[in-house]
C-alpha positions as CSV (number, residue, x, y, z in Angstrom):
1,M,115.3,104.5,105.1
2,N,119.0,105.2,104.5
3,T,119.9,102.0,102.6
4,T,119.1,101.5,99.0
5,A,115.5,101.2,98.1
6,P,114.8,97.8,99.3
7,R,112.1,95.5,97.6
8,I,109.0,95.5,99.4
9,A,105.9,93.7,98.3
10,I,102.7,94.0,100.1
11,V,99.9,91.2,99.8
12,G,96.5,92.5,99.9
13,A,95.0,95.6,98.4
14,G,92.8,95.9,101.4
15,P,92.7,99.4,103.2
16,G,95.5,98.4,105.8
17,G,97.5,97.3,102.4
18,L,96.9,100.3,100.6
19,V,97.7,102.9,103.5
20,C,100.9,101.4,104.2
21,A,101.8,101.7,100.2
22,R,100.6,105.2,100.2
23,V,102.6,106.3,102.9
24,L,105.7,104.2,101.7
25,Q,105.3,106.5,98.2
26,R,104.6,109.7,100.1
27,H,108.3,109.1,101.9
28,G,109.9,108.3,98.6
29,I,109.8,104.3,99.4
30,P,108.9,102.3,96.1
31,V,106.3,99.4,96.9
32,T,104.1,96.8,95.3
33,V,101.1,95.8,96.6
34,H,99.7,91.9,95.2
35,D,96.1,91.5,95.2
36,L,94.0,88.3,94.1
37,D,91.2,89.9,92.6
38,A,91.3,90.4,88.7
39,S,90.7,94.0,88.8
40,P,89.3,96.9,91.4
41,A,86.0,96.3,90.5
42,A,85.7,92.3,90.5
43,R,84.3,91.8,94.1
44,D,81.7,93.4,96.3
45,Q,84.0,95.4,99.2
46,G,81.1,95.3,101.3
47,G,78.8,97.9,103.4
48,T,80.1,101.2,105.4
49,L,82.9,102.1,107.9
50,D,83.1,104.5,110.6
51,L,86.6,105.9,110.6
52,H,87.6,106.6,114.3
53,P,90.0,110.1,114.7
54,G,92.6,108.0,116.9
55,T,92.8,104.9,113.8
56,G,91.4,105.1,110.9
57,Q,91.6,109.1,110.3
58,A,94.9,109.0,111.8
59,A,96.2,106.9,109.3
60,L,94.3,108.7,106.5
61,R,96.1,112.3,107.6
62,A,99.7,110.2,107.7
63,A,98.5,109.5,103.9
64,G,97.5,113.1,103.1
65,L,93.7,112.2,102.2
66,L,92.1,113.2,105.3
67,D,90.6,116.1,103.9
68,A,89.5,114.2,101.1
69,F,87.5,111.5,103.1
70,L,86.1,114.1,104.7
71,A,84.5,115.1,101.5
72,L,83.1,111.7,101.0
73,A,81.9,110.7,104.1
74,R,78.6,110.4,105.6
75,P,78.5,112.0,109.4
76,E,74.7,111.3,109.4
77,G,75.6,107.7,109.2
78,Q,77.3,107.4,113.1
79,Q,73.2,106.8,113.8
80,M,73.1,104.2,116.2
81,R,69.3,102.7,117.1
82,L,68.5,99.4,119.5
83,V,65.0,97.8,118.6
84,G,63.4,95.7,120.9
85,A,62.2,92.2,119.1
86,D,58.6,93.9,119.2
87,G,60.1,96.5,116.8
88,R,59.9,99.5,119.6
89,I,62.9,102.0,119.5
90,V,64.4,101.7,122.7
91,F,67.6,103.5,121.9
92,D,68.3,106.3,119.3
93,G,71.5,108.0,119.3
94,I,71.5,110.9,116.7
95,P,74.9,112.4,116.4
96,P,75.2,116.2,116.9
97,E,75.3,118.6,114.2
98,A,79.1,119.2,114.2
99,D,81.9,119.4,111.9
100,T,83.0,115.7,110.6
101,R,86.2,115.7,112.4
102,E,84.3,115.1,115.2
103,G,83.1,111.6,116.2
104,N,83.1,108.5,113.3
105,P,82.2,109.7,110.0
106,E,80.8,106.6,107.6
107,I,82.2,105.9,104.5
108,D,81.1,102.8,101.8
109,R,84.3,100.5,101.5
110,D,84.2,101.0,98.0
111,Q,85.0,104.9,98.1
112,L,87.5,104.2,100.7
113,R,89.2,101.6,98.2
114,G,88.8,104.1,95.2
115,L,90.0,107.4,97.2
116,L,93.3,105.0,98.2
117,L,93.9,103.3,94.9
118,D,93.9,106.7,93.3
119,S,96.2,108.2,95.7
120,L,98.8,105.7,94.6
121,A,101.2,105.8,91.6
122,P,100.2,104.0,88.6
123,G,101.3,100.3,88.1
124,T,101.7,100.3,92.1
125,V,98.9,97.5,92.4
126,R,99.3,93.9,90.4
127,W,96.1,92.7,90.0
128,G,95.2,89.2,89.5
129,H,98.2,87.9,91.7
130,R,96.9,85.2,93.7
131,L,99.6,83.7,96.1
132,T,99.8,80.4,96.2
133,R,103.5,80.2,98.4
134,V,106.0,82.2,100.0
135,E,109.5,80.4,99.9
136,P,112.7,82.0,102.3
137,L,115.5,82.1,100.1
138,G,118.0,83.5,103.0
139,G,118.7,86.5,104.4
140,G,115.6,87.9,104.7
141,V,114.9,87.3,101.1
142,H,111.4,85.7,100.0
143,R,110.1,84.8,96.8
144,L,106.6,85.1,96.0
145,R,104.8,83.0,93.7
146,F,101.3,83.5,92.2
147,A,98.7,81.3,90.7
148,D,99.0,82.7,87.2
149,G,102.9,81.1,86.8
150,T,104.6,84.6,87.9
151,S,106.7,85.0,90.7
152,A,108.8,88.2,92.4
153,D,111.5,88.5,95.1
154,A,111.2,90.8,98.2
155,D,113.5,92.2,100.8
156,L,110.2,92.6,102.9
157,V,106.8,90.9,102.6
158,I,104.0,92.5,104.2
159,G,101.2,90.1,104.8
160,A,98.2,92.0,104.6
161,D,95.8,89.3,102.8
162,G,93.3,88.9,105.5
163,A,91.8,86.6,107.8
164,W,92.9,83.3,105.8
165,S,96.6,84.6,105.0
166,R,99.2,82.5,103.3
167,V,102.1,85.2,104.7
168,R,100.9,84.4,108.3
169,R,101.8,80.7,108.2
170,L,105.6,81.7,107.8
171,L,105.0,83.8,111.2
172,T,103.1,81.6,113.4
173,D,100.4,78.4,113.4
174,A,97.5,80.2,114.5
175,T,94.3,80.0,112.5
176,P,90.8,82.1,112.8
177,R,88.4,79.9,115.1
178,Y,84.5,80.2,114.8
179,T,82.9,83.1,117.2
180,G,80.1,80.9,118.0
181,V,78.1,83.7,115.8
182,T,77.0,83.1,112.4
183,F,75.6,86.0,110.0
184,V,73.5,86.0,107.3
185,E,73.6,88.7,105.1
186,T,70.7,90.7,102.7
187,G,70.3,93.4,100.8
188,F,68.0,96.1,99.8
189,D,68.1,98.5,97.0
190,H,66.4,101.6,96.0
191,V,64.8,101.4,100.1
192,D,63.1,105.2,100.3
193,T,60.9,104.3,97.5
194,R,61.2,99.9,97.7
195,H,61.3,99.5,101.3
196,P,60.3,102.8,102.8
197,R,59.6,101.3,105.9
198,L,62.9,99.4,106.3
199,A,64.1,102.8,105.5
200,A,62.5,104.4,108.6
201,L,63.5,101.9,111.0
202,T,67.4,102.0,110.0
203,A,67.5,106.0,109.7
204,A,70.6,107.2,108.4
205,G,73.0,104.6,110.0
206,T,72.6,101.4,111.9
207,M,69.6,99.5,113.8
208,M,70.8,97.0,116.0
209,A,67.4,94.4,117.2
210,L,68.8,92.0,119.7
211,H,67.3,89.3,121.9
212,D,68.0,85.8,123.3
213,R,71.2,85.1,121.7
214,R,70.0,86.6,117.9
215,G,69.8,89.7,116.3
216,L,68.7,91.7,113.0
217,V,71.5,94.7,112.1
218,A,71.0,96.6,109.3
219,Q,73.2,99.4,108.1
220,R,72.5,102.3,105.8
221,T,75.1,102.5,103.1
222,G,75.5,105.5,100.3
223,G,73.0,105.2,96.9
224,G,70.4,104.2,98.6
225,H,71.1,100.7,99.6
226,I,70.7,98.7,103.1
227,R,72.8,96.0,104.3
228,G,71.2,93.4,106.4
229,Y,72.8,90.8,108.9
230,V,70.5,88.4,110.3
231,A,72.6,87.1,113.5
232,L,72.6,83.6,114.8
233,R,74.4,82.0,117.9
234,A,74.7,78.4,116.8
235,D,76.9,75.5,115.7
236,E,79.4,76.6,112.9
237,D,77.3,73.8,110.9
238,W,73.8,74.6,112.1
239,H,72.7,74.6,108.7
240,R,74.3,71.2,107.7
241,R,72.5,70.1,110.9
242,A,69.5,71.2,109.6
243,G,69.6,69.8,106.3
244,L,69.4,73.0,104.3
245,D,70.8,74.0,101.4
246,L,72.4,77.7,101.8
247,A,71.7,78.1,97.7
248,D,68.0,77.5,98.4
249,A,66.9,81.1,99.0
250,D,63.2,79.8,99.8
251,A,64.6,77.1,102.5
252,V,67.1,79.4,104.2
253,R,64.1,82.1,104.4
254,T,62.2,79.2,106.0
255,A,64.9,78.2,108.5
256,L,65.4,81.6,109.4
257,L,61.9,82.9,110.5
258,D,61.6,79.7,112.2
259,R,64.1,80.9,114.4
260,F,62.8,84.4,115.2
261,T,59.3,83.4,115.6
262,G,57.6,86.0,117.5
263,W,59.4,89.0,116.6
264,S,57.5,91.9,114.8
265,E,56.2,92.1,111.2
266,Q,58.5,94.7,110.1
267,L,61.5,93.3,111.6
268,L,61.3,90.2,109.9
269,A,61.1,91.8,106.8
270,F,64.6,92.7,106.8
271,I,65.1,88.4,106.5
272,T,61.7,88.1,104.0
273,D,62.0,91.3,101.7
274,T,65.9,90.8,100.9
275,D,66.5,91.9,97.2
276,R,69.8,90.3,97.1
277,G,69.4,86.6,98.5
278,Y,71.2,85.0,101.3
279,V,74.9,85.0,102.2
280,H,76.2,82.9,104.4
281,R,78.9,84.6,106.7
282,P,80.2,82.9,110.0
283,L,82.6,85.0,112.0
284,Y,86.0,83.9,113.0
285,A,88.7,85.2,115.2
286,L,92.2,84.8,115.5
287,P,93.4,83.5,119.1
288,V,93.8,86.5,121.9
289,P,96.5,87.2,122.1
290,H,98.0,86.6,119.0
291,T,101.8,87.1,118.1
292,W,105.1,85.9,116.7
293,A,108.4,85.7,117.0
294,P,110.6,88.6,115.0
295,T,111.7,87.0,111.2
296,P,113.6,88.6,108.9
297,G,111.6,89.8,105.7
298,L,107.9,89.2,107.4
299,T,105.7,91.1,109.2
300,L,101.7,91.3,109.2
301,L,98.9,94.1,109.1
302,G,95.1,93.9,109.4
303,D,93.0,90.6,109.8
304,A,96.2,89.0,108.8
305,A,97.6,90.1,112.2
306,H,94.6,90.8,114.4
307,L,91.5,89.1,112.8
308,M,88.6,90.0,115.3
309,S,84.7,90.1,115.3
310,P,83.0,93.5,113.8
311,F,81.1,93.9,116.2
312,S,83.4,96.0,118.0
313,G,83.8,98.5,114.7
314,T,87.7,98.7,115.3
315,G,89.4,95.8,112.8
316,A,89.5,98.3,109.8
317,N,90.5,101.3,111.8
318,L,93.3,99.2,113.4
319,A,94.5,97.9,109.8
320,M,94.8,101.1,108.2
321,L,96.7,102.7,111.5
322,D,98.8,99.2,110.9
323,G,99.5,100.6,107.5
324,A,100.7,104.2,108.3
325,D,102.5,103.0,111.4
326,L,104.7,100.3,109.3
327,A,105.2,102.6,106.9
328,R,106.6,105.5,109.0
329,A,108.6,102.9,110.8
330,L,110.5,101.8,107.4
331,A,110.6,105.2,106.7
332,G,112.5,106.5,109.8
333,H,114.8,103.4,110.7
334,A,118.1,102.2,108.9
335,T,117.1,98.4,108.3
336,L,114.0,96.6,107.6
337,D,114.7,94.8,110.5
338,E,115.0,97.7,113.2
339,A,112.2,99.2,111.4
340,V,109.5,96.1,111.6
341,A,111.0,95.4,115.4
342,A,109.8,99.1,116.4
343,Y,106.9,98.2,114.4
344,E,105.7,94.7,116.1
345,K,106.6,96.5,119.4
346,V,103.7,98.9,118.9
347,L,101.2,96.6,117.0
348,L,101.2,93.6,119.1
349,P,100.0,94.8,122.2
350,R,97.7,97.4,120.6
351,S,96.0,94.7,118.9
352,A,95.9,91.8,121.6
353,E,94.0,94.7,123.7
354,A,91.5,95.5,120.7
355,A,90.9,91.7,119.7
356,A,89.8,90.8,123.5
357,G,87.3,94.0,123.6
358,A,86.1,92.5,119.9
359,A,85.8,89.2,122.0
360,E,83.9,90.7,124.7
361,A,81.7,92.8,122.7
362,I,80.4,89.9,120.2
363,D,79.7,87.8,123.6
364,D,78.2,90.2,125.5
365,A,75.7,91.0,121.8
366,F,74.8,87.4,121.2
367,G,74.5,86.3,125.1
368,P,70.8,86.0,127.1
369,D,70.9,89.4,127.7
370,G,72.3,91.2,124.9
371,A,70.1,94.0,124.4
372,D,70.7,95.0,128.0
373,R,74.2,94.8,128.0
374,V,74.1,96.9,124.2
375,L,72.1,99.4,126.0
376,A,74.4,99.8,128.7
377,H,77.1,100.5,126.2
378,L,75.3,103.2,124.0
379,A,73.7,104.7,126.8
380,G,76.6,105.0,129.0
381,P,79.3,107.8,129.5
382,R,81.2,109.1,125.8
């Protein structure tokens, strides 16, 4: 960008926002990231991500971090198993022994976040900045107000603030809608010694058992852990209709087991043997397509722009590519408006296509013949 350095504020220190900040700094463009967490370690960052060559890995290449990522990545984590409700393995996709640059190697989310944070100039991220509102000041300038009473003015506000983005409210009335599928998260520690049967069934990557609108998903992460997800196609308020208190672990366990009657005992252990209780995670998505009119001083990336089902595996990858693309556009255009327009011209159709695919993927997986549809996808031509 050839103008006097603009004030650029990114709201949200997720992968997309951090990639954007890193690429901007590589181009000598100042940026500040505001995040609601009190510190980098304040909140669990979730499970593991498979980074794709054309999206997540491409973004890390732009950030100068691809080799550092590959040193941390787990190519063996690409293994994908499909299991019947009887516990029988019906598909086992073991990745070939190859260089990690081939395929979609896995990395734990907290490792990825640490890699990105360590790459930024000290003080780039302002922790404990929970955004409460964004005020237009005219001329594309906006004032960010935070819950701690502080504020900051910016010539460009980049909403990387996730599913329930406050920045998005200035651009569109769209809000996330329930997909019809709820995950109840479980977790298992020291699995190779404490849960050897579950470790063996999950293997090195991801295990899915799908049957008649229900599913069990297990994902190996680093450090000998497995994250499990009990998946239900159900009403959004299914637990309230059942009179279920989600804080009552025994009641949740009983309710889930009732929905999985007849499944193999080994699979049911993904419900009963959790070391971390039960976390209710209904899945939401933005309408498809999700678009907005060009607005001076504002844009979006990641879930704020294209929240979609995680079942396609593309959301975080696209968020990172969004961040890299936006930063490169800002570095390559004379004005903020020109840069944002060029970025959104690519972002919006790409997001719509990916979100439509994600909606189809979750409907396929949790339909009456979900196992057959997923098997056809896994076993089909690559």
